[in-house]
Every structure is written in structure tokens, then in C-alpha cells.
C-alpha positions in Angstrom: 19.1 -9.0 9.0 20.0 -6.6 6.2 17.0 -7.7 4.3 13.4 -6.9 5.2 10.7 -9.5 5.2 7.3 -8.5 3.9 4.0 -10.1 4.8 1.4 -10.0 2.1 -2.3 -10.3 2.5 -4.4 -11.0 -0.5 -4.8 -7.4 -1.4 -1.5 -5.4 -1.5 -0.2 -3.2 1.0 3.1 -3.3 2.8 4.4 -1.7 5.9 7.0 -2.1 8.5 5.8 0.1 11.4 2.1 0.4 11.6 1.9 3.8 10.1 2.8 5.3 6.8 5.0 8.4 6.8 4.5 10.1 10.1 4.7 13.8 9.2 5.9 14.6 12.8 9.2 12.9 12.0 8.9 12.6 8.2 10.8 9.4 7.4 11.2 7.8 4.0 10.3 4.9 1.7 12.1 2.6 -0.7 15.6 1.8 0.7 18.1 1.4 -2.1 16.4 0.7 -5.4 16.5 3.1 -8.4 14.8 6.3 -9.3 12.1 5.7 -11.9 9.8 8.0 -14.0 6.1 7.9 -13.3 5.4 6.6 -16.8 6.9 3.3 -15.7 4.5 3.0 -12.8 1.5 5.3 -13.7 -0.7 3.5 -11.1 1.2 5.0 -8.2 -0.7 7.3 -5.9 0.5 9.6 -3.1 -2.0 9.4 -0.2 -1.6 12.4 2.1 -3.1 13.5 5.4 -2.0 15.7 8.3 -0.6 12.6 9.9 0.9 10.4 7.2 2.1 10.1 3.7 1.4 6.7 2.2 1.5 5.0 -1.2 -1.5 3.8 -3.1 -2.6 2.4 -6.4 -5.3 3.5 -8.9 -7.7 0.6 -9.5 -10.6 2.3 -11.3 -11.5 5.8 -12.5 -12.6 6.8 -9.0 -10.9 4.4 -6.5 -7.4 4.3 -5.0 -6.4 1.4 -2.8 -4.0 1.9 0.1 -3.3 0.6 3.6 -6.1 0.9 6.2 -3.6 2.1 8.9 -2.9 5.1 6.7 -6.5 6.2 7.2 -6.2 6.7 10.9 -4.5 9.1 13.3 -1.0 7.9 14.3 -2.3 6.6 17.6 -4.9 4.5 15.7 -7.6 5.9 17.9 -9.6 7.8 15.2 -10.4 7.0 11.6 -9.9 10.0 9.4 -12.7 11.7 7.6 -12.6 12.0 3.8 -12.0 15.8 4.0 -8.8 15.1 5.9 -7.3 13.2 3.0 -6.1 14.0 -0.5 -4.3 12.2 -3.3 -1.7 13.2 -5.8 -1.5 11.3 -9.1 0.7 11.5 -12.2 4.0 12.7 -10.7 7.3 11.1 -9.7 8.0 14.0 -7.4 6.7 14.0 -3.9 3.9 16.5 -3.2 3.4 17.2 -6.9 0.9 16.0 -9.5 -2.8 16.2 -10.1 -4.5 16.7 -6.7 -7.8 14.9 -5.9 -9.9 15.3 -2.9 -11.5 12.3 -1.3 -15.3 11.9 -0.7 -15.5 8.5 1.0 -13.2 6.3 3.1 -13.7 2.6 3.5 -11.6 0.1 5.4 -11.8 -3.7 5.4 -14.6 -4.8 7.8 -12.2 -7.1 9.6 -9.4 -4.7 10.0 -8.4 -4.1 13.7 -5.6 -1.6 13.8 -5.4 -1.5 17.6 -4.9 -5.3 17.8 -1.3 -5.5 19.1 -0.7 -8.9 17.7 -2.6 -9.0 14.4 -2.6 -5.3 13.6 -1.5 -6.1 10.0 -4.5 -8.4 9.2 -6.8 -7.1 6.5 -4.9 -3.8 6.4 -6.7 -2.5 3.3 -8.5 0.7 2.6 -10.2 2.3 -0.4 -10.6 5.9 -1.2 -13.4 7.1 -3.4 -12.2 10.3 -5.1 -14.5 13.3 -5.5 -14.2 13.3 -9.3 -13.2 10.9 -12.1 -9.6 10.5 -12.8 -8.3 11.8 -16.2 -6.1 9.0 -17.5 -3.0 9.5 -19.6 0.6 8.4 -20.0 1.4 9.3 -16.4 -1.9 8.2 -14.8 -3.3 4.7 -15.4 -5.2 2.1 -13.4 -3.6 -1.3 -12.6 -5.4 -4.6 -12.8 -5.6 -6.8 -9.8 -4.3 -10.3 -10.4 -7.1 -12.9 -10.7 -5.2 -15.8 -9.3 -2.4 -16.9 -6.9 0.1 -18.1 -9.5 2.5 -15.5 -8.3 3.0 -17.4 -5.0 6.2 -19.0 -6.3 9.9 -18.5 -5.4 10.8 -18.2 -9.1 9.0 -14.9 -9.4 10.1 -11.4 -8.6 8.0 -8.4 -7.8 8.3 -4.6 -8.0 7.4 -2.0 -5.4 7.5 1.7 -6.3 7.1 4.5 -3.7 8.3 7.6 -2.0 9.2 6.0 1.3 12.4 6.4 3.4 15.6 5.9 1.5 17.4 4.6 4.6 16.3 2.5 7.5 18.7 4.3 9.9 17.0 6.8 12.2 16.4 9.6 11.5 15.4 8.3 8.0 15.2 10.6 5.0 12.3 10.6 2.7 12.7 10.2 -1.1 11.6 13.3 -3.0 11.5 11.3 -6.2 9.8 8.0 -7.0 12.0 4.9 -6.4 11.4 1.3 -7.2 12.9 -1.9 -5.8 12.7 -5.6 -6.6 11.3 -8.1 -4.1 11.3 -11.9 -4.1 8.7 -14.4 -2.9 9.4 -16.3 0.3 7.7 -19.5 1.3 5.4 -19.1 4.3 7.2 -21.8 6.3 10.5 -20.0 5.7 9.0 -16.6 6.6 7.6 -17.9 9.9 10.9 -19.5 10.9 13.0 -16.4 10.0 11.2 -13.9 12.2 13.2 -12.2 15.0 10.2 -10.8 16.9 9.7 -11.6 20.5 6.4 -13.0 19.5 6.3 -14.7 16.1 3.6 -13.2 13.9 2.4 -16.2 12.1 1.6 -15.6 8.4 -2.1 -16.3 7.7 -3.3 -17.9 4.5 -4.5 -14.6 3.1 -1.0 -13.1 3.3 2.4 -13.9 1.9 6.0 -12.8 2.4 8.5 -11.0 0.2 12.1 -10.1 0.8 14.4 -7.5 -0.7 17.7 -8.2 -2.5 20.9 -7.1 -0.8 20.3 -3.7 0.8 17.1 -2.8 -1.1 13.7 -3.0 0.3 10.6 -0.9 1.1 10.6 1.3 4.2 8.7 3.8 6.3 6.2 5.7 4.1 5.8 3.0 1.5 2.7 1.7 3.3 -0.1 1.1 0.9 2.2 1.0 -2.1 1.3 -1.7 -4.7 3.2 -4.9 -5.2 3.4 -5.5 -9.0 3.9 -8.9 -10.7 3.8 -9.0 -14.5 1.9 -5.7 -14.5 -0.7 -7.0 -12.1 -1.4 -5.8 -8.6 -0.9 -8.7 -6.2 -0.3 -6.9 -3.0 0.1 -3.7 -1.1 2.8 -2.4 1.2 0.4 -4.0 3.4 -0.4 -6.1 0.3 -3.3 -7.6 -1.5 -3.7 -10.4 -4.0 -7.4 -10.8 -4.7 -9.7 -7.8 -4.4 -13.3 -7.8 -5.4 -14.7 -4.4 -6.1 -18.2 -3.5 -7.0 -18.0 -0.9 -9.7 -21.0 1.2 -9.0 -21.0 4.6 -10.9 -21.2 7.5 -8.4 -21.6 11.0 -9.7 -21.5 12.7 -6.4 -20.0 11.8 -3.0 -23.4 12.0 -1.3 -25.1 9.9 -3.9 -27.3 7.1 -2.4 -25.6 4.9 -4.9 -22.3 4.9 -3.1 -22.1 1.8 -1.1 -19.6 0.3 1.2 -20.1 -2.8 -0.9 -17.6 -1.5 -3.3 -15.1 -2.9 -0.8 -16.0 -6.5 -0.5 -14.9 -8.9 2.2 -12.7 -11.0 0.0 -9.8 -8.5 0.2 -6.4 -9.8 1.2 -3.4 -7.8 2.3 0.4 -7.7 2.6 2.3 -6.3 5.5 6.0 -5.9 5.9 7.9 -7.1 8.8 11.4 -5.9 9.7 
């Protein structure tokens, strides 16, 4: 297939291999698509670690949402500590922008990255930044859609990221931000179109998208937000409905910080090739 199917879970994160951008072989993100300035997608975040480069979205003045698998070592054995992660905001150039350290990492309580069959279920993670974000023309938060009206084949979606610009190995990463358009696919059609040895049935909390022609998301786009009418509906492991508890936290070690800021009603999106 020249088009890539994406599975969305009710949160928003997409991904085609189980990891974001593996630094050991640095492969890219959006295949095809067009280069875009950050002011068009000011919610876009670059999530970096020693192991991966992933996408993310700013959803509050302290929180970035991404894919849970981006917050683990590449073998999925060990969850990364906050000090091993950092985030760039406000730039359409890879490895540039305002740098923020991370003080807390939370993944969905039902995420099981080592599950060989359902590894993409609940693939959502939240990063609590060490300081408040300074918003401006190039850094803005995105609002999460409050309903599922977007689940309709008449709608298109946008994904912006720094992932691979080709799906041919070895893939090449995009140094500049690119965006591509995706289209909704009915769950029945998605299930029937898979070419996997074992069909990965799309659960109710996820949905599928497909690229147009030769455009799609790719390696490194994991965690990037899926945008519909300016609302966040999914992630490159995607999400539709995310409930966050907005508790003010002045310091990372504050007793006020609670894993409740990531509630169990999160839903994700995963990309299948």
C-alpha cells in the first residue's frame, strides 16, 4: 500500500513502529506534505531523549502530551526518568527553540508497551515541565476536542511533525517542520484493509486515518498531534478525549503534583503501516 493507515485512540498520538525517532539510526517524520512555519502549528513540541525524538502538543502552561512509548528505552524495558527528557517549543527547525526540562513523567495506567499484540493501546504520556511556558505567536496551547463529531469520512485532519521524509530505509529526518493531511477511515474498513499477519483489531477508543497519495506520517512523528478544526483529536498514537486535572504546581517536588492530572479516560491513536 502506498498509503499508511493510522489507528487513533481517544487521545492523539500516532506511530508506525513502536518507537519515535531512534537516535541510533535517526529516521524521519512526515512523508510528503509541505514545509510549514511554526506560527501555523504553535502547539507543536519536540520531545527529546537519548533514545528518541518524538512529537508532542502543548495542552496547558505546564503540560505536553506525547506518546507513552517515547518515554521508554528503545527496548521498552525501562521507563525514562524526567531528567532524561527535554522539550523544545516555538521553532519549526529541529533541535531549536525554547528548551524546557521535564520534572515529571506520567503514562496512561493501562499502557502496556511490551504487549506484542496490543502495544498501541493507551499509548499516551504527559510531561510536566519544570517551569511555566511563555506563550506567544510561536508557542500556544491547543484545545482537546470535547466530542467525537470528527469521526466522519467527510472530515480531514492535519498532522505536523519532524518525522522521516521517506519511508524507504534508511529514512532521512526532516530538519524543518512539515505538515500533511489525513482522512478518516471507518473502523470496519480499517480492520479489513490491514496486511498484518495478525490483524490488530481497532478498539472503540481508537480510530483510523489514511494519507492522501504519497503523503503520511512516518518514523519520528510518534506523539505528534492530530488536528481537526483547530482541536486536538489524536496523537501520532492519537487521542480524542483527554481529561486533565489542572492543579497548579510551583515546583516539581511539590506535594500538589499528582498523577491524577492524567486521568483514565484518555484515548489514543496509533499508526499502522
